[in-house]
C-alpha positions in Angstrom: 0.0 0.0 0.0 1.5 3.4 -1.0 1.3 6.4 1.3 -1.3 7.9 -1.0 -3.6 4.9 -0.6 -3.4 4.9 3.2 -6.8 5.5 4.9 -6.4 5.8 8.7 -8.8 4.3 11.1 -9.9 6.6 14.0 -11.6 5.3 17.1 -13.8 8.0 18.6 -14.9 7.9 22.2 -17.7 10.5 22.4 -19.6 11.7 25.5 -23.3 10.9 25.3 -24.4 14.4 26.0 -22.9 17.1 23.8 -20.5 15.5 21.4 -22.7 12.5 20.6 -25.6 14.9 20.1 -23.5 16.9 17.6 -22.8 13.7 15.7 -26.4 12.8 15.7 -27.3 16.3 14.4 -24.6 16.0 11.7 -26.2 12.8 10.5 -29.7 14.3 10.5 -28.4 17.2 8.4 -26.9 14.6 6.0 -23.4 15.8 6.6 -21.0 13.0 5.7 -19.2 11.6 8.7 -15.8 10.2 7.8 -15.9 6.5 7.0 -12.6 6.4 8.8 -14.3 7.2 12.1 -15.4 4.3 14.4 -17.7 5.8 17.1 -18.0 4.5 20.7 -20.6 6.3 22.8 -19.6 6.8 26.4 -21.5 8.3 29.3 -18.8 11.0 29.8 -15.4 11.7 28.4 -14.1 11.3 32.0 -15.0 7.6 31.8 -12.6 6.8 29.0 -10.1 4.5 30.7 -6.5 4.9 29.3 -6.5 1.1 28.7 -9.3 1.6 26.2 -7.1 4.1 24.3 -4.1 1.8 24.4 -6.2 -1.2 23.3 -7.6 0.8 20.4 -4.0 1.4 19.1 -3.1 -2.3 19.7 -6.2 -3.4 17.7 -5.2 -1.3 14.7 -6.4 2.3 15.2 -4.2 4.9 13.7 -5.7 7.6 15.9 -8.0 8.0 18.9 -10.4 10.9 19.3 -12.0 11.7 22.6 -14.9 14.2 22.5 -16.1 15.8 25.7 -18.5 18.6 26.7 -16.9 22.1 27.0 -15.5 22.8 30.5 -18.3 24.2 32.6 -20.9 22.2 30.6 -20.2 18.7 31.9 -23.3 16.8 33.1 -21.1 15.2 35.7 -19.5 18.4 36.8 -15.8 17.6 36.3 -15.7 14.6 34.0 -14.2 16.5 31.1 -11.5 17.9 33.4 -10.7 14.3 34.5 -10.4 13.4 30.8 -8.0 16.3 30.2 -5.7 15.1 33.1 -5.8 11.5 31.8 -5.0 12.5 28.2 -2.1 14.6 29.4 -0.6 11.6 31.2 -1.5 9.2 28.5 0.3 11.3 25.9 3.5 10.8 27.9 3.0 7.0 28.0 2.2 6.8 24.3 5.4 8.6 23.5 7.3 6.0 25.5 5.9 3.2 23.3 6.5 5.0 20.0 3.1 6.5 19.3 3.1 10.1 18.3 1.1 12.5 20.4 -0.7 13.8 17.3 -2.5 10.5 17.2 -4.5 11.2 20.3 -6.9 14.1 20.3 -9.1 15.5 23.0 -11.6 18.0 21.8 -14.5 19.9 23.4 -17.7 19.8 21.3 -21.1 21.5 22.1 -24.3 19.8 21.0 -24.8 22.5 18.4 -21.4 22.2 16.8 -22.0 19.4 14.3 -20.2 21.2 11.5 -17.2 21.8 13.7 -17.2 18.1 14.7 -17.1 17.1 11.0 -14.3 19.5 10.3 -12.3 18.1 13.3 -12.6 14.5 12.0 -11.6 15.6 8.5 -8.6 17.5 9.9 -7.5 14.5 12.1 -7.9 12.2 9.1 -5.6 14.5 7.0 -3.0 14.6 9.7 -3.0 10.9 10.2 -2.6 10.3 6.4 0.6 12.4 6.6 1.8 10.4 9.7 1.0 7.1 8.0 -0.1 3.9 9.8 0.5 3.6 13.5 3.7 1.7 14.2 2.3 -0.1 17.2 -0.6 -1.5 15.2 1.7 -3.0 12.6 3.6 -5.1 15.1 2.5 -8.7 15.8 1.0 -9.0 19.3 3.4 -9.9 22.1 6.4 -8.2 20.5 7.6 -5.1 22.3 8.9 -2.0 20.6 
C-alpha cells in the first residue's frame, strides 16, 4: 500500500451528552461523517479509561479521538477535566511506546457544533494520512517495541 492509498482508522470515544448529540445532528443534516471514524458512545469523556485508548491502538487504530463537553458544561461536573488530566498523562505514555502525540486528540464539542465536529474529524484524518499507519498496530502481538 502506498502512502497515497493509506486511509487511517480513527476510534472516537464521544460523550453521550454534547459530542454525541453533535454527531447525531450532523447525521440528521446529512453531513457526511468520515468512513474512517469508528464511534464509541460513552456516558462521559471522563469515563474513557486509558487502557481503552491503548487497546484501540493495539487493535489497529491509527488515531484516537476523545470528544467531551466544553468545560463548565459537563453533566457530571468535572468529568471532562478528568479526561483532560488523563489525556495529558496518556500522551506521555504513548510517546514512550512509540506513538506520536498527534494520534490522540481530546476536543470539546457542544451539541450545536455538528459542522465543527465534522471539520475536526476531517482534519484529524488528513493529519493521520501524513503520519501514516500507527507503528504499534503493525507489530505482531506480544512483541515489544
